[in-house]
N, C-alpha and C positions, 0 to 999 in steps of 0.2 A: 340439538335443535332447541332454539330459544322459544319460550312460550310467554304469552301475555298474562297480565294480572287476572283476567277473567278465567283463563285456563286453570290457574292455580287455585282459584276459588272453587271451581267445579271439581277439581281433583280431590278436595277435602271431603267430598261426598263419597269417595271410593276408598275402601280399605285395601291398600296395595298389597297387603300380606295375605288377603283372603282369597279363597277359591270359591266362587259363587255357583249356585245352581243355575242352569241355563235361563230359567224364567226370571230369576232375580237379577241376573246379569243384564238381560234384555230390558227389564224395567228401569234399571239404573242407567243404562246407556241412553235410553229415551229421555230420562229425566235430565241428563247432563248435556243433551243436544239442544243448546239454547241460541244457536246462531240465527241471524235474520233470514237465512235461506234454508231450504229443506235439505238437511245434511244427509249424506249417505252413511248407512251403517255397514261396517266391514268386519269380516272375521279374519283373524291372522292366526294361522295354525302352524306352529313349529313342530316339525316331525323328526323322528329318529332316523330318517332315510339319509343316505349319502348319494346325492344326485350325480356324483362323478361316475357312479356305476350305472350302466344302462338298465340293469335289472332292479334298480332301486328308484327309478324315475316314477313320478306320479303325474299322470296327465289324463284328463277326461272332461266330461261335461255333465251337467245336471240341470233339469228344468225346475226352477223355483216355483212352487205352487202359486205364489202371489206376484210373480214377476220381480223386477228390480226397481221399478218406479222410474226407470230411465227409458227414453225413446231410443231404440237401437237402430242405427243405420246399417243396412246389409248390402254388401256388394257381391254379386254373383258372376263368376266367370263361366259362361256356358254359351252354346250355339244352337241354332235351329229350334227344334221343339222344346228343348230344355230351357232355352233362353225365354221363350214364350211362357213356359210353365213358371219360371222364376218371377217374371213380371206379374203374372196372375196371382202368385202367392203373396205378393206385397214387397218384393225386393226393391230397395231404393235405387240401386244402380245395377244394370246388367250389361255385359259386354264381352269382347274377346281380346285379341292381341292389340287392338287400337288403344286400349286403356293402359298398356305397359309404359309407353313414353310419357303419358300424362302423369303417372305415378312416379316414374324414375327421374324424369327431367324437370317436371313442373312442381314436384313435391306435393301432388294432390293426395290428401289423406282424409277426405270427408266421409269416412265410414268407420264403423266400430268392429264389424265382423266380416270376414271374407269367406265365401263358400265357392267351391269349384267342383265341376264334374271331373271324373278321373281323366278323361281325354284332354282336358285343358291344363293339366298339371305341368306338362312340358313347357307351356307358355308361362304359367304362373311361377314356375321355378326360377325364372329370370329375376323375380322380385325378392328372392330369398334374403339377399343381403340387406335390403331395406325393410321388408316386412317382418323378417324373422326376429330381430331384437325387440320389436314392438309387440311380439306375440300375436301377429296378425296373419301369419301363414296358415292356409288351410291344412287340416290334419285329420287323417281318418279316425284317430282315437277320439277326437272331439266331435266327430260326425260332420265335419265341414268339407270333407272330400267325399262326395256321394252323388249317385244318379238321382236320388229322391230329393230333388231341390225343393219341392213343395213342402215336404215334411221339415227339412232343414230350416228353411226361411220361417215357416210358421212357428216352430219351436223356439227359434231365436227371438222372434217378435213377442212370444208369449212369456219369455223370461228365462231362456236357457243361458247358462253361464259356463264358461270354461275355467277349469282350475288346473294349475301346474306348479311345480316347485320352482322357487327362484334360486339364485346361487347360494343362498344361506339355508336352503332346505325348508323354506317357509312357503306356505300357500296363502295368498292374499285374495280375498273375493268379497264382492258386495253381497249383502243379503236383503237389501231393501233401503227404504228411506225412513227418516225420523218421524214422518207423518203417518207411517204404517201403524196399525194397532199392534199391541204386544203379541196377540194371537197370530197375526200375519207374519211377523218377524220370527216367532217361534217355529211356525210351520216351515218357513224358508230355511232357517238355521238347521232344523231337524233333517230336512231333505239333503242339505249340503253335507252334514256330518255323516249321514248314512252312506252317501256316495264315497266320501273320503275314507271311511272305515272299510268299506268294501274294496277300495282300491289299494289296500295295504299290500306291498310287495312281500312275497313269501320269504325273501332273503333278508328282511329287516330283523335284526336281533335287538332284544331289549325293548324299551318303551317306544311305541310307534307315535303316540301323541304326547309330545313333551310339554307343550303348553297351548292353550286356546284362549285367545283374547278378542273381545268385542270392543269396538270403538266407533264413535261417530267422527265425521270429517274434522271437527274442531275440538272434540271432547277427549277426556282421558280414557285410557284403556281399562277395561274391566276383565279380570281373569276368570275364566270358566273352569270348573272342576272337570278335567279330561275324563275322569272315571264316569261322569254322569252323561257322557255323550257316546260312550263305546257301545 
């Protein structure tokens, strides 16, 4: 990936051979987030897991204490009282089977998270091929297949994020915006890392956290000392 002159100037601020304490890394990431828009701060966690094995998969969700700084659009598949409940909780879209062709045939994807009651999963399952690769399929481990739609919607709106391994056994998640204070980012990062450490599969041998890197949308990566987040 090619970077511009500004990126290389910012990269000089970071010692690429150093492993920073979390607080120092966050301060440095904020300092190098100089774009004209409010950059997202992301954590990239390389694990020692082998995602090809089902017992080494990591998937779950955590509520960031200070949210993500992003307005999250929630789609809920529910009917009857549960649909009414979802609307009252603040869901952006609520529906049943009538939404399937809109998503499948019209390519409608104006939502960030999908929640479904268990009785709707037979219907939602038809969307697996389209929503699965985008990480949008409801999942019990992430708390998005549930009868408690009020709690699910409210937590998502408050800053609940889902984490999962990609094909390279790396977890990529936002922890806030560059406009957040260092304290807010530190609290969010701490909550995330606590959840990731707790999610360690018992079958993983050797180092679980191989590397932890923080970066803003346009800025250079800053490596965090994994031993300081265990």
